[in-house]
C-alpha positions in Angstrom: -41.9 4.0 -21.1 -39.1 5.8 -20.0 -37.2 6.1 -17.4 -37.1 9.4 -15.6 -33.9 11.4 -14.5 -35.5 11.4 -11.0 -36.0 7.4 -10.7 -32.1 7.3 -12.2 -31.0 9.1 -9.3 -32.8 7.4 -6.6 -31.1 4.1 -8.1 -28.1 5.4 -8.6 -27.4 6.5 -4.9 -29.2 3.6 -3.4 -26.7 1.4 -5.9 -24.1 3.4 -4.4 -24.5 3.7 -1.0 -25.8 0.8 -0.2 -29.2 1.6 1.3 -32.7 3.4 0.7 -31.7 5.2 4.4 -28.8 6.7 3.4 -29.8 7.8 -0.4 -32.8 9.3 1.0 -30.5 11.5 3.2 -28.1 11.8 0.5 -30.9 13.5 -1.9 -33.0 15.2 1.0 -35.8 12.7 0.2 -37.9 10.5 2.6 -37.2 6.8 2.5 -40.9 6.3 0.8 -40.5 8.6 -1.7 -37.1 6.7 -2.8 -38.8 3.1 -2.8 -41.4 4.4 -4.7 -38.7 5.8 -7.4 -37.3 2.5 -7.0 -40.5 0.6 -7.9 -41.4 2.8 -10.9 -37.8 2.2 -12.2 -38.4 -1.3 -11.9 -41.7 -1.6 -13.7 -39.9 0.2 -16.3 -36.9 -2.3 -17.0 -39.6 -5.3 -15.7 -36.9 -6.8 -13.4 -35.7 -6.4 -9.5 -32.4 -4.3 -9.6 -31.5 -5.2 -6.3 -30.9 -8.4 -3.7 -32.8 -7.2 -0.5 -32.2 -10.1 1.7 -29.0 -8.8 3.2 -28.3 -5.8 5.9 -26.9 -3.7 2.9 -29.1 -3.7 -0.9 -26.7 -5.5 -3.5 -27.0 -5.0 -7.1 -28.3 -7.9 -9.1 -25.9 -9.2 -11.6 -27.8 -7.6 -14.4 -28.3 -4.5 -13.0 -25.0 -3.7 -13.0 -24.8 -2.7 -16.7 -27.8 -0.4 -15.8 -25.8 1.6 -12.7 -23.0 2.0 -15.8 -25.5 3.6 -17.9 -27.5 5.7 -14.7 -24.2 7.1 -14.2 -23.2 8.2 -17.4 -27.0 9.9 -18.0 -26.9 11.5 -14.7 -23.0 12.9 -15.2 -24.1 14.1 -18.8 -27.5 15.9 -17.4 -25.3 17.6 -14.4 -22.6 18.4 -16.8 -25.6 20.2 -19.4 -26.6 22.1 -16.3 -23.4 23.3 -15.1 -23.8 21.3 -11.8 -20.4 19.0 -12.3 -16.9 20.6 -14.1 -14.3 18.4 -15.1 -15.3 15.0 -14.8 -15.7 14.5 -11.1 -15.6 10.8 -10.1 -19.2 9.5 -8.8 -21.3 12.2 -9.4 -19.2 14.6 -7.8 -19.0 12.6 -4.5 -15.8 10.8 -3.3 -16.2 9.1 0.4 -12.1 8.5 0.8 -10.5 6.8 3.7 -7.2 6.8 4.5 -5.1 5.1 7.6 -3.0 7.6 9.7 0.2 6.9 8.0 -0.7 8.2 4.6 -2.8 10.9 6.0 0.8 11.5 7.9 2.5 11.7 4.7 0.9 12.4 1.7 -2.7 13.0 1.8 -2.9 16.7 2.1 -1.2 16.8 -1.2 -3.2 14.2 -2.9 -6.3 16.2 -1.6 -5.3 19.0 -3.2 -4.2 17.3 -6.5 -8.1 15.6 -6.4 -9.4 19.4 -6.2 -7.1 20.5 -8.9 -8.5 17.9 -11.0 -12.0 17.8 -10.5 -12.7 21.5 -9.2 -16.4 20.7 -7.8 -15.3 17.5 -5.9 -17.0 16.7 -2.6 -14.5 14.9 -0.8 -15.3 13.3 2.8 -12.2 12.4 4.3 -12.3 9.2 6.9 -9.1 9.0 8.6 -8.7 5.5 11.1 -6.5 2.2 11.2 -6.9 -0.3 8.5 -9.3 -3.0 9.3 -12.1 -0.5 10.3 -11.4 1.1 6.6 -11.8 -2.3 5.2 -14.8 -3.0 7.0 -16.4 0.3 6.0 -15.5 -0.4 2.3 -17.1 -3.5 2.2 -20.2 -2.4 4.2 -20.2 0.2 1.4 -19.7 3.0 3.7 -16.5 4.4 1.6 -15.7 4.5 -2.4 -12.4 4.3 -2.0 -9.4 4.0 0.7 -5.5 4.2 0.9 -4.3 1.3 3.2 -2.1 -1.5 3.9 -3.2 -5.1 4.4 -6.8 -5.1 2.8 -9.4 -7.5 4.1 -11.7 -6.8 0.9 -15.3 -8.6 -0.7 -15.9 -9.7 -3.5 -17.4 -6.0 -4.6 -13.5 -4.1 -4.2 -11.0 -3.7 -6.0 -7.6 -3.8 -4.5 -5.0 -2.4 -6.2 -1.5 -2.0 -5.5 0.2 1.6 -4.7 3.2 0.6 -3.7 5.4 -0.5 -1.0 6.5 1.1 2.5 9.3 -0.2 4.6 9.3 -0.4 7.9 11.4 0.7 10.7 12.0 0.0 14.2 12.5 3.3 16.3 13.5 3.8 19.8 13.7 6.6 22.7 16.8 9.0 22.3 18.2 7.8 25.4 18.1 4.1 24.5 21.4 2.5 24.3 21.4 -0.2 21.8 22.5 -3.7 22.8 24.1 -4.7 19.4 24.6 -3.2 16.1 22.4 -4.2 14.1 20.1 -5.2 17.0 18.4 -8.7 16.6 15.2 -9.6 18.0 17.1 -11.4 21.0 18.8 -8.3 21.6 15.2 -6.3 22.0 13.5 -8.7 23.7 13.3 -7.1 27.4 12.1 -4.1 25.4 8.7 -3.0 25.9 7.0 -2.8 22.0 4.5 -0.2 21.5 2.2 -0.9 19.1 -1.0 -1.1 16.8 -3.5 -3.7 17.4 -3.8 -6.5 15.9 -4.9 -7.2 13.0 -3.2 -4.3 11.7 -0.1 -4.8 9.6 2.0 -3.0 11.6 1.4 -5.1 14.7 1.5 -8.5 12.5 5.1 -7.2 11.4 6.4 -6.8 14.7 5.2 -10.0 15.9 6.6 -11.6 12.6 10.3 -10.2 13.1 10.4 -11.4 16.5 9.2 -14.8 15.3 12.1 -15.0 13.1 14.2 -16.2 16.4 11.1 -17.9 17.7 10.2 -15.2 20.3 6.6 -13.9 20.9 6.3 -10.4 20.6 7.6 -8.3 23.9 4.5 -6.9 26.2 4.2 -3.2 26.0 0.8 -2.2 24.6 -1.4 -1.4 22.0 -3.0 2.2 20.5 -4.5 3.4 17.6 -3.0 6.4 17.3 1.0 6.5 15.8 1.4 9.8 16.5 0.6 8.9 20.0 3.1 5.9 19.6 5.8 8.7 18.7 5.4 10.8 21.4 5.2 7.4 23.9 9.1 6.3 22.4 10.0 9.6 22.7 8.8 10.0 26.5 10.9 6.7 26.9 8.0 4.4 27.5 9.2 1.6 25.0 10.4 0.7 21.0 8.0 0.5 18.3 7.9 -0.5 14.5 6.7 1.9 12.4 6.6 2.8 8.8 9.9 4.5 7.4 8.7 7.6 6.0 6.9 8.5 9.5 10.1 6.9 11.5 11.9 9.4 9.4 10.1 12.3 9.9 10.0 11.9 13.7 14.0 11.5 14.0 14.7 14.5 11.6 12.3 16.4 14.0 14.8 15.2 17.2 11.8 13.4 18.6 13.8 9.7 18.3 16.3 7.5 16.8 15.9 4.8 14.4 17.7 1.1 15.2 19.3 -0.8 12.7 18.2 -4.6 12.7 19.2 -7.8 11.9 17.0 -9.4 10.2 15.7 -6.8 7.8 11.8 -6.1 8.5 9.9 -7.1 5.1 8.4 -4.2 3.7 4.6 -3.7 3.6 2.4 -3.3 0.5 0.0 -0.3 0.5 -3.4 -0.8 -1.8 -6.1 2.1 -3.2 -9.2 -0.3 -2.5 -12.3 1.2 -4.0 -15.9 0.2 -5.0 -16.1 -1.7 -8.1 -18.7 0.7 -9.4 -16.1 3.5 -9.6 -13.5 1.5 -11.3 -12.9 2.8 -14.3 -12.3 6.4 -13.1 -10.4 5.0 -10.3 -7.7 3.1 -12.6 -7.9 5.5 -15.1 -7.8 8.8 -13.1 -7.5 8.2 -9.3 -5.4 5.3 -8.6 -2.6 7.1 -11.0 -2.7 10.3 -9.3 -2.4 8.5 -5.8 0.2 6.8 -7.0 2.5 9.9 -8.4 1.5 11.9 -5.4 2.6 9.3 -2.0 5.6 8.6 -4.3 6.6 12.2 -4.7 6.0 12.3 -0.4 8.1 9.7 0.1 5.6 7.4 1.2 6.1 4.3 -1.3 9.3 3.6 -2.8 10.5 3.0 -6.6 12.2 -0.3 -7.6 15.3 1.0 -7.7 14.9 2.9 -3.7 13.9 -0.5 -2.6 16.9 -2.5 -3.9 19.7 0.4 -3.1 17.7 0.6 0.7 20.0 -2.3 1.9 19.2 -5.0 4.6 19.5 -3.2 8.4 20.7 0.2 7.8 18.2 3.3 8.5 17.9 5.2 5.5 18.4 9.0 5.6 
């Protein structure tokens, strides 16, 4: 007995989205209809396809090859009918997450380039803090995300995107106690930050910790854009991704601080489901590296070596 395209399609979307409910909603079917298709397909292959013990349905190890085959069969069927052009990843759907700094520096161009390369690609965008994006990826609520310091489950692949420098910023009216300023010099300041466990919060804690000091109180905020406004209004200082900080400096909103010791750069990653590993490694990750380097979010090795230790770059 041969499987039908309908059975393969429901199997693919249940594996991709992690639940019968999500697959049924995506396919505009009832949950019993999707469940019936899965049972019929399991009868064809003679084995169960999913582990059903947890909150999310997980592919059994022996079913991963069947998932890859189903994806290729469905992609060929869709191209035959003209439904998908240019080999769009994930059968035309990409649930993409991005942290705020990558959304501010480069995401619009990345989306445009993807749509140029994959004409019919449907991108569902989610912008959030990194820990929330990691949670959604691990729960299979996203297919791919651009973030720093991922906390990834075993079914997620983390591909390095590049490094991003960090920069302390202050209001234009702020008088630097020393040049360069040390953690002790800034200990009396109010420090605004993204909440823990964000990489920016950890970097600020670690920088003050270099002088055995605690991070000064100031408050947390989930929005980098709002933190910039609060700093510009004189409510504190903040540690920001360098490209975001320099953009705010160039707009006249705030000033960059020279500090010592230097704040270590942080790594950014493109994280994605294992099921998308082939198209991600061959097409999406290289495209992301190219775009975010062009936009100045990530830095090349030459730029990192010439950036210096304390002096803000232009």
